[in-house]
VOLUM-711072 format. One record per residue (C-alpha): x, y, z. Coordinates in steps of 0.05 Angstrom, whole numbers, padded with zeros to 5 digits, always signed. Each point is the difference from the previous one (the first is absolute). Example, Ala and Ser with C-alpha at 12.3 -4.5 7.8 and 13.67 -1.06 7.14 Angstrom:
+00246-00090+00156/+00027+00069-00013/
***
This chain:
-00981-01644-02375/+00018+00062+00040/-00025-00010+00071/-00010+00056+00050/+00033-00007+00067/-00040-00028+00059/+00006+00046+00060/-00015-00019+00073/-00065+00040-00002/-00025-00044-00057/+00025-00064+00033/-00042+00018+00062/-00062-00011-00043/+00013-00075+00009/-00011+00011+00074/-00062+00021+00039/-00017+00074-00007/+00043+00044+00044/+00051-00053+00018/+00073+00023-00001/+00054-00051+00014/+00076+00003+00009/+00005-00052-00056/-00035+00042-00053/+00063+00028-00033/+00032-00069-00003/-00059-00033-00034/-00012+00059-00047/+00072-00007-00024/-00008-00075-00007/-00064+00010-00041/+00039+00044-00048/+00050-00056-00011/-00057-00049-00014/-00032+00050-00048/+00065+00005-00040/+00003-00075-00007/-00072-00002-00025/+00013+00058-00048/+00058-00036-00033/-00024-00072+00005/-00034-00006-00067/-00069-00007+00032/-00011+00075+00012/-00053-00002-00055/-00042-00045+00046/-00017+00062+00041/-00050+00051-00027/+00045+00059+00016/+00059+00023+00041/-00043+00013+00062/-00025-00072-00002/+00071-00025-00004/+00020+00043+00060/-00061-00027+00038/+00023-00071-00016/+00069+00016+00027/-00030+00026+00065/-00044-00062+00006/+00060-00046-00009/+00039+00041+00051/-00060-00002+00048/+00004-00076-00004/+00072+00004+00023/-00019+00047+00056/-00055-00049+00020/+00051-00057+00004/+00051+00042+00039/-00053+00027+00049/-00042-00062+00008/-00065+00034-00018/-00026-00067-00023/-00032+00015-00068/+00043-00049-00039/-00001-00050+00057/-00077+00002-00003/+00004-00015-00075/+00048-00058+00014/-00046-00028+00055/-00062+00007-00045/+00034-00035-00058/+00023-00058+00044/-00071-00009+00026/-00033+00002-00069/+00053-00028-00047/+00048-00038+00044/+00060+00045-00015/+00023+00070+00021/-00004+00029-00071/-00032-00018-00066/+00040-00011-00064/+00068-00005+00033/+00046-00054+00026/+00007+00015+00074/+00051-00054+00017/+00051+00054+00021/-00053+00048+00027/+00016+00039+00064/-00064+00024+00034/+00008+00068+00034/+00058+00020-00045/+00003+00031-00069/-00008-00053-00055/+00010+00004-00074/-00066-00037-00009/-00037+00053+00041/+00027+00057-00042/-00016-00036-00065/-00071-00017+00021/-00014+00071+00026/+00028+00032-00064/-00044-00047-00041/-00061+00019+00042/+00014+00074-00011/+00008-00008-00076/-00061-00047-00004/-00041+00053+00036/+00010+00047-00059/-00020-00053-00052/-00071-00025+00002/+00001-00029-00070/+00045-00060+00012/+00032-00043+00054/+00074+00013+00000/+00046-00059+00014/+00032+00012+00068/+00063-00032-00028/+00006+00054-00053/+00075+00008-00012/-00002+00076+00003/-00035-00001+00068/+00049-00053+00025/+00060+00040-00022/-00023+00065+00033/-00021-00037+00063/+00068-00032+00006/+00035+00068-00002/-00048+00030+00050/+00007-00060+00046/+00076+00009-00004/-00007+00070+00030/-00047-00025+00055/+00046-00058+00017/+00060+00048+00008/-00039+00049+00042/-00038-00049+00045/+00049-00006+00058/+00006+00076+00009/-00068+00027-00023/-00039+00039+00053/-00069-00022+00023/-00062+00044+00006/-00032-00017+00067/-00052+00055-00010/-00035-00046-00050/-00009-00058+00048/-00021+00047+00056/-00052+00030-00046/-00029-00067-00020/-00001-00028+00070/-00036+00058+00034/-00041-00036+00055/-00057+00051+00002/-00021-00022-00070/-00042-00053+00034/-00049+00052+00026/+00011+00057-00048/-00033-00011-00068/+00031+00062-00032/+00070-00016+00024/-00008-00069-00031/-00027+00029-00064/+00061+00046-00008/+00043-00062-00001/-00044-00033-00051/+00010+00062-00043/+00075-00007+00004/-00003-00073-00019/-00047+00012-00058/+00030+00065-00029/+00073-00001+00019/+00027-00069+00018/+00047-00029-00052/-00039-00064-00014/-00065+00033-00020/+00013+00034-00068/-00054-00040-00035/-00053+00022+00050/+00020+00073-00007/-00001-00004-00076/-00068-00035+00001/-00027+00056+00045/+00028+00053-00047/-00033-00035-00059/-00067+00000+00036/+00006+00075+00013/+00012+00012-00074/-00063-00038-00018/-00044+00043+00044/+00035+00067-00011/-00056+00027-00044/-00056-00023+00044/-00048+00052+00029/+00018-00027+00070/+00073-00014-00014/+00026+00026+00067/-00049-00042+00041/+00011-00062-00043/+00075+00008+00006/-00005+00002+00076/-00044-00062+00002/+00048-00035-00048/+00059+00018+00044/-00032-00026+00064/-00020-00064-00036/+00072-00012-00023/+00026+00018+00069/-00038-00057+00033/-00003-00052-00055/+00058+00008-00050/+00041-00063-00011/+00042+00020-00060/+00066-00025+00028/+00041-00064-00005/-00026-00025+00067/-00072+00016-00019/-00013+00029+00069/-00044+00059+00016/+00031+00061+00036/-00032-00024+00064/+00030-00070-00007/+00068+00032-00013/-00006+00044+00062/-00020-00059+00043/+00062-00039-00023/+00048+00059+00006/-00025+00025+00068/-00014-00068+00033/-00066+00029+00024/-00072-00019-00012/-00022+00040-00062/-00066-00033-00017/-00036+00039-00055/-00065-00021-00034/-00019+00043-00060/-00059-00043-00022/-00049+00056+00018/+00039+00054-00037/-00050+00002-00057/-00052+00051+00022/-00064-00025+00033/-00061+00033+00031/+00003+00009+00075/-00049+00032+00048/+00028+00032+00063/-00040-00030+00057/+00040+00023+00060/+00056+00045+00025/+00052-00030+00047/+00058+00034+00035/+00052-00019-00053/-00043-00027-00057/-00063+00006-00041/-00045-00061+00001/-00025-00015-00070/-00044-00053-00033/+00010-00027-00070/-00066+00014-00035/+00008-00061-00046/+00022-00056+00046/-00023+00032+00066/+00067-00010+00035/+00021+00051+00053/+00071+00027+00008/+00036+00053+00042/+00042+00047-00043/+00054+00040+00034/-00014+00075+00003/+00073+00016-00012/-00007-00025-00072/-00054+00051-00018/+00012+00073-00017/+00008+00033+00068/-00048+00059-00012/-00054-00045-00028/+00002-00053+00054/+00003+00051+00057/-00062+00036-00027/-00040-00062-00018/-00065-00012+00035/-00051-00055-00010/-00061+00029-00034/-00069-00021-00023/+00018+00015-00072/+00060-00037-00028/+00056-00035+00037/+00022-00041-00061/+00071-00003-00027/+00030-00030-00063/+00071-00019+00019/+00055-00052+00001/+00031-00031+00062/+00065-00034+00019/+00010-00043+00061/+00067+00009+00035/+00012-00052+00053/-00066+00000+00037/-00028+00068-00019/-00034+00030-00062/+00021+00065-00033/-00033+00041-00055/+00046+00001-00061/-00006+00028-00070/-00061+00041-00017/-00060+00015+00043/-00064+00037-00018/-00065+00011+00037/-00059-00030-00037/-00062+00044-00007/-00064-00037+00015/-00025+00006-00072/+00064-00033-00026/+00003-00058+00050/-00039-00052-00040/+00040+00006-00065/+00066-00004+00038/-00025-00060+00039/-00020-00035-00064/+00070+00011-00028/+00032-00034+00060/-00051-00057-00001/+00015-00013-00074/+00075-00002+00015/-00011-00050+00056/-00046-00041-00043/+00050-00006-00058/+00053-00022+00049/-00046-00052+00030/-00011-00031-00068/+00073-00021-00010/-00001-00064+00041/-00064-00025-00032/+00026+00018-00070/+00064-00039+00014/-00041-00059+00025/-00043+00003-00063/+00062-00003-00044/+00027-00063+00033/-00068-00033-00004/-00004+00017-00075/+00071-00023-00013/-00008-00066+00036/+00051+00021+00052/+00054+00020-00050/+00039+00064+00017/-00001+00026-00072/-00042-00007-00063/+00024+00018-00070/-00048+00028-00052/+00004+00029-00070/-00051+00045-00032/-00058+00040+00029/-00050-00057-00010/+00040-00047+00044/+00008+00055+00052/-00075+00016+00000/-00016-00074+00005/+00046-00011+00059/-00026+00061+00038/-00073-00007-00018/-00011-00075+00003/+00052-00024+00050/+00012+00058+00048/-00070+00030-00008/+00022+00071-00016/-00030+00019-00068/+00045+00047-00040/-00047+00052-00030/-00004+00074-00013/+00056+00045+00026/+00035-00057+00035/+00005-00039-00065/+00023+00060-00040/+00054+00017+00052/+00026-00071-00002/+00000-00002-00076/+00041+00065-00001/+00050-00028+00050/+00009-00064-00039/+00009+00037-00066/+00053+00045+00031/+00038-00048+00045/-00009-00073-00017/+00043-00042-00046/-00046-00021-00057/-00062-00002+00045/+00032-00046+00052/-00017+00010+00074/+00008-00037+00065/-00049+00004+00058/+00019-00010+00073/-00036+00006+00066/+00033+00047+00051/-00018+00027+00069/+00009+00073-00022/-00035-00001-00068/-00046-00060+00002/+00006-00018-00073/+00063+00026-00033/+00006+00002-00076/+00073-00001-00023/+00008+00026-00071/+00075+00004-00010/+00057-00050-00006/-00045-00061+00000/+00051-00041-00041/+00049+00007+00059/-00045-00037+00049/+00023-00072+00006/-00061-00044+00014/-00025-00065-00028/-00065+00033-00019/+00032+00058-00037/-00003-00014-00075/+00035+00066-00014/+00063-00015+00041/+00066+00017-00035/+00065-00014+00038/+00041+00048-00042/-00051+00056+00010/+00001-00014+00075/+00075+00007+00001/+00002+00065-00039/-00063+00037+00022/-00029-00037+00060/+00029+00048+00051/-00056+00047-00022/-00045-00040+00046/+00042+00025+00058/+00002+00073-00022/-00071+00026-00001/-00038+00000+00066/-00059+00035-00034/-00010-00058-00049/+00007-00059+00046/-00012-00014+00074/+00056-00015+00049/-00035-00062+00026/-00007-00025-00072/+00075+00009-00011/+00015-00038+00064/-00046-00057-00022/+00037-00002-00066/+00067-00002+00036/-00022-00054+00049/-00027-00044-00056/+00058+00008-00047/-00038+00040-00052/+00057+00049-00008/+00055-00053-00001/+00028+00022-00067/-00002+00075+00012/+00071+00029-00002/+00041+00063+00008/+00042+00026-00057/+00071-00020+00015/+00066+00006-00035/+00015-00070+00027/-00055-00031-00042/-00074-00015+00004/+00005-00061+00047/+00042+00039+00050/-00050+00058-00004/-00057-00049+00012/+00033-00032+00060/+00019+00068+00029/-00073+00023-00003/-00028-00066+00025/+00046+00002+00061/-00026+00069+00018/-00070+00001-00032/-00038+00010+00065/+00042+00060+00017/-00013+00029-00069/-00075-00010+00008/+00001+00032+00070/+00043+00058-00026/-00040+00016-00062/-00068-00009+00034/+00021+00034+00065/-00061+00046+00004/-00049-00051-00027/+00009-00058+00048/
***
């Protein structure tokens, strides 16, 4: 593969906008060396195109810059893995691991993460020989350069800016760098790009794209540490970065007062009052706003940063004649969310306390839901379920679980892979070959359901494909299965 040269101007795209550092030429040259290794490693076809390979080379080089400078991105990943999984990295023997220095295991895991980000159809074995071979050569360069490589103090200064504590927009600019440009967040960026493609033909594409962007900016967790940009910034800066995006979904608010620095609003559904910082509204609008006898109602989303609320995403004024329909929409959303705990409780009561129930055929499913849970399956609900079972289930087999997020979850795929004494469809060989599908599709199964399966040994025979044999592949996955679940369900936890 013929790879275009990476120049310092392009390397600077890995840094915050406008940042120019004395080390730029050095790291751009190093990125070119890494790119040449990737281009001739035999795994170049793992990248969609030459630009993706060059981007991978810059991400791997940015890891090295992070280590040399002490920015703390990889250290945060190490600390998170130790806390969650009891070791600094998943999938690798860390007996000879040197925290704070370049490590072969780091390079191999990061290269795997980059390649995995481009492949949503399968879970790639992190011990893939091609990845290991390329990572070894790249690590060799980093090891040689480590003692003399320059640091980039501009990065640490940028992330540790003390006025972030009181300046929402300054803090948000750093979130944007973490989300869009930092080397460990390729999956998040690709997910965002995919969401833009889905709405590109929408009548309100520009507005929807902006809302989508803001939502990703505050909530995205598509990275190996499964941290939001705010959690990353808190760890890297050592400052309090406390962000709550639970009110980001638009709600109906009535402006009930004007304070010096904020608008006082009341939620028209739950009657709670909040002060929303004026600085987060469009300047011309907020400066000209006056309380009136007509309509003071807004449909908007909020984010809390430390102890203050800010308007984020879209905001529209609600005409008086449109208020009731919009209110009803918000009430229905709240109502559906409130049903989840009771639906989960109903499942456990119907199952006799068991975490999972196995059924085959629509009659058995209708009987369980109608007679035991008390939710008759009729009309559109029944037809939708029938269609799903026909398209996705293995010979009409389903499993039902109770979860906090979905209430009653119907699992239609890979039922033979679930190891449970009540599962008459269980097939150990199927579990070994195809069971990892249960860890691959967050839209088909709930994260809490996967965690229950892991905790209760229901996925004990699920394996990774390995050249060292099925038992080795099984043990490799089992030793790292919680990481795999966290990684694949990052945005659905």
